[in-house]
Structures are given as structure tokens and as C-alpha cells.
C-alpha positions in Angstrom: 186.8 10.9 116.3 184.3 10.8 119.2 181.8 12.8 117.1 182.0 10.1 114.3 181.4 7.3 116.9 178.4 9.2 118.3 177.0 9.6 114.8 177.5 5.9 114.1 175.9 4.8 117.4 172.9 7.1 116.8 172.4 5.6 113.3 172.7 2.1 114.6 170.1 2.7 117.3 167.7 4.2 114.8 168.2 1.3 112.5 167.6 -1.2 115.4 164.3 0.6 116.1 163.3 0.2 112.5 164.2 -3.5 112.6 162.0 -3.9 115.7 159.0 -2.4 113.9 159.6 -4.7 110.9 159.8 -7.7 113.2 156.6 -6.7 114.9 154.9 -6.4 111.5 156.1 -9.9 110.5 155.2 -11.5 113.8 151.7 -10.2 113.8 150.7 -10.1 110.2 148.2 -13.0 110.6 146.6 -11.5 113.8 143.0 -10.5 113.3 142.7 -6.8 113.2 146.4 -6.2 112.8 147.4 -2.7 111.6 150.9 -2.5 110.0 153.3 0.2 111.3 155.8 2.3 109.3 159.0 3.9 110.5 160.6 7.1 109.5 164.1 8.5 110.2 164.8 12.0 111.2 168.2 13.7 110.8 169.9 14.8 113.9 171.3 18.3 114.4 173.7 19.4 111.7 176.2 22.3 111.9 177.6 24.2 109.0 181.3 24.7 109.2 181.7 26.5 105.9 179.1 27.9 103.6 178.8 27.3 99.8 180.1 29.7 97.2 178.8 30.5 93.8 180.7 29.5 90.6 182.3 31.9 88.2 183.0 31.8 84.5 186.4 30.2 85.1 185.7 27.9 88.0 182.8 26.2 89.8 181.8 27.0 93.4 182.4 25.0 96.5 179.8 23.0 98.4 178.9 23.7 102.0 180.7 21.6 104.6 178.4 20.3 107.3 178.8 17.7 110.1 176.0 16.2 112.1 175.1 13.7 114.7 173.5 10.9 112.7 169.9 9.9 112.5 167.2 9.6 115.0 163.8 7.9 115.2 161.3 10.1 113.4 157.8 8.6 113.8 156.2 5.3 114.0 152.9 5.5 112.2 150.0 3.0 111.9 148.2 2.2 108.7 144.6 2.8 109.8 143.0 2.3 106.4 139.8 0.3 106.4 139.9 -3.3 105.1 137.7 -6.2 104.7 138.0 -8.8 107.5 139.3 -12.1 106.3 139.1 -15.5 107.9 142.5 -16.6 109.1 142.8 -20.3 109.6 142.5 -23.7 108.0 139.5 -25.7 106.9 136.1 -24.5 105.8 134.7 -21.0 106.2 132.2 -20.8 109.0 128.6 -20.6 107.9 
């Protein structure tokens, strides 16, 4: 039971980090020179409790049984591609 709770909490923390990155991207999208960030998840440690078996002519095999500890924060990467600067603002373009 506690392992399931730990897995759920780890997944929620990782998802909250992703939501923070998305919120940062939305809040700063009109900032001059802003570079968007991307978020990736990483699986936490998994343990195999029983291995898989091959099928026979009469019956199929069984899948491996694994249990793990949820997801973790993988990486936060920045999009560093070059782009053309644009004028952000209202009114006429400066001369």
C-alpha cells in the first residue's frame, strides 16, 4: 500500500514540475528574447518480480511482472534555435 502511495506522490510531483514549466512558458511568451522550455519525464527504478515466459503451440506465454516507484523529472531543455526578432507592442513599428 505504501509503495503505491509513494509512486502516486512521485508522479504528482513530476507532473507539478511540468505544469510549472508550462506556466513559465505561457507567462513569458511575449518577453523579448524568450526561449521556450521543454520537460521530459524519467521512469523511476523498476524491479522485476517475475520474468516473462515464451509461448507454446498450445498456450501463450506470460508477461513479466514489474513494480516501480513512479516517474521523476527527467530534463528541462531550452529551445535555443535562432529566430528573427519581432517587435512586441502596439502602434507603429519604430523607424
